[in-house]
ZAMARGU-4260 file (C-alpha; in steps of 0.2 Angstrom, whole numbers, plus 5000, padded with zeros to 4 digits):
<rodrens>
0) 5223/5166/5519 | 5217/5183/5525 | 5224/5188/5542 | 5207/5192/5549 | 5197/5175/5545
5) 5198/5161/5558 | 5205/5144/5554 | 5191/5131/5553 | 5195/5113/5553 | 5187/5104/5538
10) 5181/5089/5549 | 5169/5100/5559 | 5151/5103/5553 | 5143/5119/5557 | 5126/5115/5568
15) 5110/5121/5560 | 5103/5137/5568 | 5090/5134/5581 | 5078/5145/5572 | 5077/5133/5557
20) 5061/5121/5556 | 5062/5104/5562 | 5061/5092/5547 | 5046/5080/5546 | 5049/5061/5547
25) 5043/5058/5530 | 5057/5070/5524 | 5071/5061/5533 | 5076/5050/5519 | 5093/5049/5509
30) 5103/5064/5512 | 5094/5070/5526 | 5102/5086/5534 | 5110/5081/5551 | 5119/5090/5564
35) 5134/5081/5571 | 5140/5086/5588 | 5158/5091/5587 | 5171/5081/5596 | 5184/5089/5605
40) 5197/5077/5600 | 5193/5082/5582 | 5202/5098/5587 | 5220/5094/5587 | 5222/5093/5605
45) 5231/5080/5615 | 5227/5086/5633 | 5217/5074/5645 | 5204/5087/5647 | 5200/5085/5628
50) 5199/5066/5630 | 5188/5066/5645 | 5177/5078/5636 | 5175/5067/5621 | 5171/5052/5631
55) 5157/5061/5640 | 5150/5067/5623 | 5150/5050/5617 | 5141/5043/5632 | 5128/5057/5631
60) 5126/5054/5612 | 5121/5036/5615 | 5109/5040/5628 | 5100/5052/5617 | 5099/5040/5603
65) 5091/5027/5615 | 5077/5039/5621 | 5075/5045/5602 | 5072/5026/5598 | 5059/5024/5612
70) 5050/5040/5606 | 5050/5034/5588 | 5042/5017/5593 | 5026/5026/5600 | 5026/5041/5588
75) 5016/5032/5575 | 4996/5032/5576 | 4980/5037/5566 | 4969/5051/5570 | 4950/5052/5571
80) 4949/5052/5553 | 4960/5038/5550 | 4975/5047/5544 | 4993/5043/5548 | 5001/5054/5561
85) 5018/5055/5568 | 5021/5064/5585 | 5038/5071/5580 | 5049/5078/5593 | 5063/5092/5590
90) 5077/5080/5589 | 5094/5082/5580 | 5110/5074/5577 | 5112/5055/5579 | 5097/5055/5590
95) 5087/5060/5575 | 5092/5047/5565 | 5088/5034/5578 | 5070/5041/5579 | 5067/5041/5561
100) 5073/5022/5560 | 5062/5018/5575 | 5046/5028/5566 | 5049/5016/5551 | 5051/5001/5560
105) 5034/5005/5570 | 5026/5011/5554 | 5030/4994/5545 | 5024/4983/5560 | 5008/4994/5560
110) 5005/4993/5541 | 5008/4974/5542 | 4996/4971/5557 | 4982/4982/5547 | 4986/4971/5532
115) 4983/4955/5541 | 4968/4960/5549 | 4960/4965/5532 | 4967/4949/5524 | 4956/4939/5536
120) 4941/4949/5533 | 4943/4946/5514 | 4947/4928/5516 | 4929/4925/5525 | 4921/4937/5512
125) 4928/4927/5497 | 4928/4909/5505 | 4921/4901/5488 | 4927/4914/5476 | 4947/4915/5474
130) 4948/4927/5461 | 4937/4939/5470 | 4948/4938/5485 | 4962/4941/5474 | 4955/4957/5466
135) 4949/4964/5483 | 4967/4960/5491 | 4976/4969/5476 | 4965/4985/5477 | 4968/4985/5496
140) 4987/4983/5493 | 4988/4998/5481 | 4979/5010/5493 | 4987/5004/5508 | 5005/5004/5502
145) 5003/5021/5494 | 4997/5028/5511 | 5012/5022/5520 | 5024/5028/5506 | 5017/5045/5507
150) 5019/5045/5526 | 5035/5036/5529 | 5045/5035/5513 | 5048/5023/5498 | 5058/5011/5509
155) 5044/5007/5520 | 5030/5006/5507 | 5041/4994/5497 | 5044/4983/5513 | 5025/4983/5516
160) 5020/4978/5499 | 5032/4963/5499 | 5024/4957/5514 | 5006/4960/5509 | 5011/4950/5492
165) 5017/4936/5501 | 5002/4934/5512 | 4990/4936/5497 | 4999/4924/5486 | 4998/4910/5500
170) 4980/4913/5505 | 4975/4914/5487 | 4983/4897/5483 | 4975/4890/5499 | 4957/4896/5493
175) 4961/4889/5475 | 4965/4872/5482 | 4950/4872/5494 | 4938/4877/5480 | 4946/4863/5468
180) 4944/4851/5484 | 4926/4855/5486 | 4923/4854/5467 | 4930/4837/5467 | 4920/4831/5483
185) 4904/4838/5474 | 4908/4829/5458 | 4912/4812/5468 | 4896/4813/5478 | 4885/4818/5463
190) 4891/4804/5452 | 4890/4791/5467 | 4872/4797/5470 | 4868/4796/5451 | 4874/4778/5451
195) 4865/4774/5467 | 4848/4782/5460 | 4850/4771/5444 | 4854/4755/5453 | 4837/4758/5463
200) 4827/4761/5448 | 4835/4745/5439 | 4832/4734/5454 | 4815/4741/5457 | 4810/4737/5439
205) 4818/4719/5441 | 4807/4716/5456 | 4791/4717/5446 | 4799/4709/5431 | 4815/4698/5429
210) 4815/4703/5411 | 4815/4722/5414 | 4832/4725/5407 | 4826/4719/5391 | 4813/4733/5389
215) 4818/4750/5381 | 4817/4758/5398 | 4828/4745/5405 | 4841/4746/5392 | 4840/4765/5394
220) 4844/4765/5413 | 4858/4751/5410 | 4867/4762/5398 | 4866/4777/5409 | 4872/4767/5423
225) 4888/4761/5413 | 4891/4779/5408 | 4890/4786/5425 | 4903/4774/5430 | 4914/4777/5415
230) 4912/4796/5419 | 4921/4794/5434 | 4936/4786/5425 | 4938/4799/5412 | 4934/4814/5423
235) 4951/4823/5430 | 4940/4827/5445 | 4939/4810/5451 | 4951/4800/5439 | 4945/4783/5446
240) 4956/4769/5441 | 4949/4758/5428 | 4951/4743/5439 | 4940/4751/5452 | 4926/4755/5439
245) 4928/4736/5432 | 4926/4730/5451 | 4910/4741/5452 | 4902/4735/5437 | 4906/4717/5442
250) 4897/4718/5458 | 4883/4727/5449 | 4881/4713/5437 | 4880/4700/5452 | 4867/4711/5461
255) 4857/4710/5444 | 4857/4691/5444 | 4852/4691/5462 | 4838/4703/5459 | 4831/4693/5445
260) 4832/4677/5456 | 4824/4686/5470 | 4810/4691/5459 | 4806/4674/5454 | 4806/4669/5472
265) 4793/4682/5477 | 4783/4676/5462 | 4783/4659/5469 | 4778/4664/5487 | 4764/4675/5482
270) 4757/4660/5470 | 4744/4650/5478 | 4751/4635/5471 | 4768/4639/5477 | 4771/4646/5495
275) 4786/4645/5506 | 4791/4626/5503 | 4791/4629/5484 | 4802/4645/5486 | 4815/4635/5497
280) 4816/4622/5484 | 4820/4635/5471 | 4834/4642/5483 | 4841/4624/5484 | 4841/4622/5465
285) 4851/4637/5462 | 4865/4631/5474 | 4868/4617/5463 | 4866/4627/5446 | 4881/4624/5436
290) 4877/4638/5424 | 4881/4651/5438 | 4897/4655/5446 | 4900/4649/5464 | 4899/4667/5470
295) 4882/4671/5460 | 4875/4655/5468 | 4879/4660/5485 | 4872/4678/5482 | 4856/4672/5475
300) 4853/4660/5490 | 4857/4673/5502 | 4845/4686/5494 | 4831/4672/5491 | 4832/4667/5509
305) 4830/4686/5514 | 4815/4687/5503 | 4807/4672/5512 | 4811/4680/5529 | 4803/4697/5524
310) 4787/4687/5517 | 4785/4678/5534 | 4788/4694/5544 | 4775/4703/5533 | 4762/4689/5535
315) 4765/4690/5554 | 4763/4709/5554 | 4747/4708/5544 | 4741/4695/5555 | 4745/4706/5571
320) 4736/4720/5563 | 4722/4710/5558 | 4721/4703/5576 | 4722/4721/5583 | 4708/4727/5571
325) 4696/4711/5576 | 4700/4714/5594 | 4695/4732/5593 | 4679/4727/5583 | 4675/4713/5596
330) 4678/4725/5611 | 4666/4738/5604 | 4653/4727/5599 | 4654/4718/5617 | 4653/4736/5625
335) 4637/4740/5615 | 4629/4723/5620 | 4633/4725/5638 | 4626/4743/5640 | 4612/4738/5631
340) 4608/4724/5642 | 4610/4735/5658 | 4597/4747/5650 | 4579/4745/5656 | 4573/4741/5639
345) 4587/4730/5630 | 4585/4730/5611 | 4599/4719/5604 | 4591/4702/5601 | 4600/4684/5601
350) 4598/4684/5582 | 4607/4701/5579 | 4621/4694/5590 | 4623/4679/5578 | 4622/4689/5562
355) 4632/4705/5566 | 4645/4706/5553 | 4664/4707/5557 | 4663/4699/5574 | 4673/4684/5579
360) 4664/4667/5584 | 4672/4669/5602 | 4664/4686/5604 | 4648/4680/5598 | 4648/4666/5610
365) 4653/4677/5625 | 4638/4689/5621 | 4626/4675/5618 | 4631/4667/5636 | 4630/4685/5643
370) 4612/4687/5638 | 4607/4670/5644 | 4615/4674/5661 | 4605/4689/5664 | 4591/4685/5676
375) 4599/4668/5680 | 4604/4664/5698 | 4621/4672/5703 | 4636/4660/5709 | 4641/4658/5727
380) 4648/4676/5733 | 4663/4664/5739 | 4666/4658/5721 | 4664/4674/5713 | 4676/4683/5724
385) 4689/4671/5722 | 4688/4671/5703 | 4687/4690/5703 | 4703/4691/5713 | 4712/4679/5701
390) 4707/4689/5686 | 4712/4705/5695 | 4729/4698/5698 | 4730/4693/5680 | 4723/4709/5672
395) 4733/4722/5684 | 4747/4713/5694 | 4756/4702/5682 | 4769/4711/5671 | 4768/4713/5652
400) 4775/4697/5643 | 4769/4685/5657 | 4759/4671/5648 | 4745/4673/5660 | 4744/4691/5658
405) 4726/4697/5652 | 4725/4712/5640 | 4706/4713/5638 | 4690/4710/5647 | 4686/4695/5637
410) 4691/4682/5651 | 4681/4691/5663 | 4666/4692/5652 | 4666/4674/5648 | 4668/4670/5666
415) 4652/4679/5669 | 4643/4671/5655 | 4650/4654/5662 | 4642/4658/5679 | 4659/4660/5687
420) 4657/4679/5692 | 4641/4689/5699 | 4637/4704/5690 | 4643/4714/5703 | 4661/4707/5703
425) 4661/4708/5684 | 4656/4727/5684 | 4670/4729/5697 | 4683/4722/5685 | 4675/4732/5670
430) 4677/4748/5679 | 4695/4744/5685 | 4699/4740/5666 | 4692/4756/5659 | 4701/4766/5674
435) 4718/4757/5669 | 4716/4764/5651 | 4712/4782/5654 | 4727/4794/5655 | 4722/4799/5674
440) 4720/4781/5680 | 4735/4772/5671 | 4749/4778/5683 | 4738/4775/5699 | 4734/4757/5691
445) 4753/4754/5689 | 4757/4761/5706 | 4743/4750/5714 | 4749/4734/5704 | 4766/4736/5712
450) 4759/4739/5728 | 4748/4723/5728 | 4761/4713/5721 | 4771/4716/5737 | 4757/4715/5750
455) 4746/4701/5744 | 4758/4687/5747 | 4755/4689/5765 | 4737/4688/5763 | 4734/4674/5751
460) 4745/4659/5754 | 4739/4649/5740 | 4753/4639/5731 | 4745/4631/5715 | 4762/4621/5711
465) 4760/4612/5727 | 4742/4609/5726 | 4738/4621/5741 | 4723/4632/5739 | 4721/4645/5752
470) 4702/4649/5748 | 4702/4660/5763 | 4717/4669/5757 | 4708/4674/5741 | 4693/4680/5748
475) 4703/4691/5760 | 4713/4697/5745 | 4697/4701/5737 | 4691/4711/5752 | 4708/4720/5753
480) 4707/4726/5735 | 4689/4732/5738 | 4695/4741/5753 | 4708/4750/5743 | 4693/4755/5730
485) 4684/4762/5744 | 4699/4772/5750 | 4703/4778/5733 | 4684/4783/5730 | 4685/4793/5746
490) 4699/4804/5740 | 4691/4805/5723 | 4675/4813/5730 | 4685/4824/5740 | 4693/4831/5724
495) 4711/4823/5726 | 4722/4821/5711 | 4729/4804/5707 | 4746/4810/5712 | 4740/4815/5729
500) 4731/4798/5730 | 4748/4789/5725 | 4757/4799/5738 | 4746/4797/5753 | 4739/4780/5751
505) 4754/4770/5742 | 4770/4779/5749 | 4778/4772/5765 | 4779/4783/5780 | 4763/4793/5776
510) 4749/4792/5789 | 4736/4784/5777 | 4748/4772/5769 | 4739/4756/5766 | 4753/4745/5768
515) 4754/4748/5787 | 4753/4733/5798 | 4739/4738/5807 | 4729/4740/5790 | 4735/4723/5782
520) 4733/4713/5798 | 4714/4716/5796 | 4714/4705/5780 | 4728/4692/5786 | 4723/4675/5793
525) 4734/4670/5807 | 4748/4659/5802 | 4741/4644/5814 | 4724/4646/5807 | 4730/4646/5789
530) 4740/4630/5791 | 4726/4622/5799 | 4713/4627/5785 | 4727/4621/5772 | 4728/4604/5781
535) 4708/4602/5782 | 4707/4607/5763 | 4719/4594/5759 | 4712/4581/5769 | 4727/4581/5781
540) 4717/4582/5797 | 4700/4584/5805 | 4690/4598/5799 | 4683/4610/5811 | 4665/4608/5816
545) 4654/4615/5803 | 4668/4618/5791 | 4667/4611/5772 | 4681/4599/5768 | 4688/4601/5751
550) 4693/4585/5742 | 4712/4580/5738 | 4719/4582/5721 | 4713/4568/5710 | 4726/4555/5702
555) 4734/4563/5687 | 4725/4580/5690 | 4736/4596/5687 | 4738/4610/5701 | 4730/4622/5688
560) 4715/4610/5685 | 4713/4606/5704 | 4714/4625/5707 | 4700/4628/5695 | 4689/4614/5702
565) 4691/4622/5719 | 4686/4638/5713 | 4671/4630/5706 | 4666/4623/5723 | 4676/4607/5723
570) 4663/4597/5712 | 4668/4585/5699
</rodrens>
């Protein structure tokens, strides 16, 4: 050993000169140059000072490593162009190693996060195309891993690639299973729809011809039906159990038998020599047919009964439509006759009424009586007003569904023709009826009906079920309804809307409310006078001087007949 050369311990590494370039993170791989801070204890010394300095050095080194890790966790980012960038600090020694490890950890986390986001986008984009998803995912993996490998080393790229492969494999498997499930569902639905369509065609043919399956078209449809059922058994997409297909065909065969039987029942129903009675006999016979299985008998009877019920409902429906059409024709005809009779020079003759086609006999009789009534003496006002009040109640106050409810002007027109109404009272009912059917007047009529239903019992104290006829009450009710008409006409002349009329005349609490006691009292007969009048009319007490005495109910006479006789003036 030369005398002038210093002795150098082999365990001491000479630190890198400060002027050397700081290595990039991407360069810190295996065999990365490092500078290790020398420990005083490595220099063969045993003094306490050396030990203290060693402990201080170790503590400082740990602190430096921790700070380096924290710096590494936030050092990875992308610039404005999307390139990976590392904010590198001039760190050496053990701290440089800690910094480099933290950078790799952060880079791997960021790479996996970006890959997951891309995977979500590709999953939605290729939801029904698993292979398209796989191709796009592999292309992204190649570029993504290459980018991170160049920036952070092969170990980061390899770990990132494994993570992407795992996610891609799982998602690809999920998309494949989802696609296969959808294909299976589509096949199941399409074959079921095909079977249902064939059944409809077959049963439709049997409805018109019980021997439809013996025709070439019926045979073709039957073979297609059997083939569609067998396809569900043979296809791996459904792999339906043969027992399920056999049960389906068995049920189909039962329905075919019932369809043939129902076709015969419909033929009997539509035959003039048949009808419902003959159809029911056929159903009773099938229940005892030994050629049929018990289940087939029950199904035939059930479907046959349903056919009879549908036939009856159809007859009722046709009858209702016919009645409605007849009612419309009658009303239009009667409106024409009434308008013509009110003109100065009527042109419709009695013979035209008798010979007008499409008109019901009832309508003809009403209009013939109408023409004869014109120019004849009017009934007593008291009788007409009582009848008009009763007709008004039945037309506008009774609720729908009540057997006494009138839905047309037929009864009022018949009453006029029979001399029970004056022309003025019949016109009043006509106007109210037309108003009730108009869009503007329907709501007003409804509100007025509810109002009258609540108020009139305190005016008219008649009780037909007990044979009590309050003729004064009916007249007062008539006067009250005409009073309401006058108030409504005043509002209409003033340009008020139906809503305003309802609010001001029929809403409690309003100044002009027609239900106030001071208004209704004008039409009420005092209770004592009403009782006295009832007693006189029923023959229970002496009549007042000059008053007419109504006869009592005759033996066996119903309250309704008694009321009708009283309305006609009490004559036999």
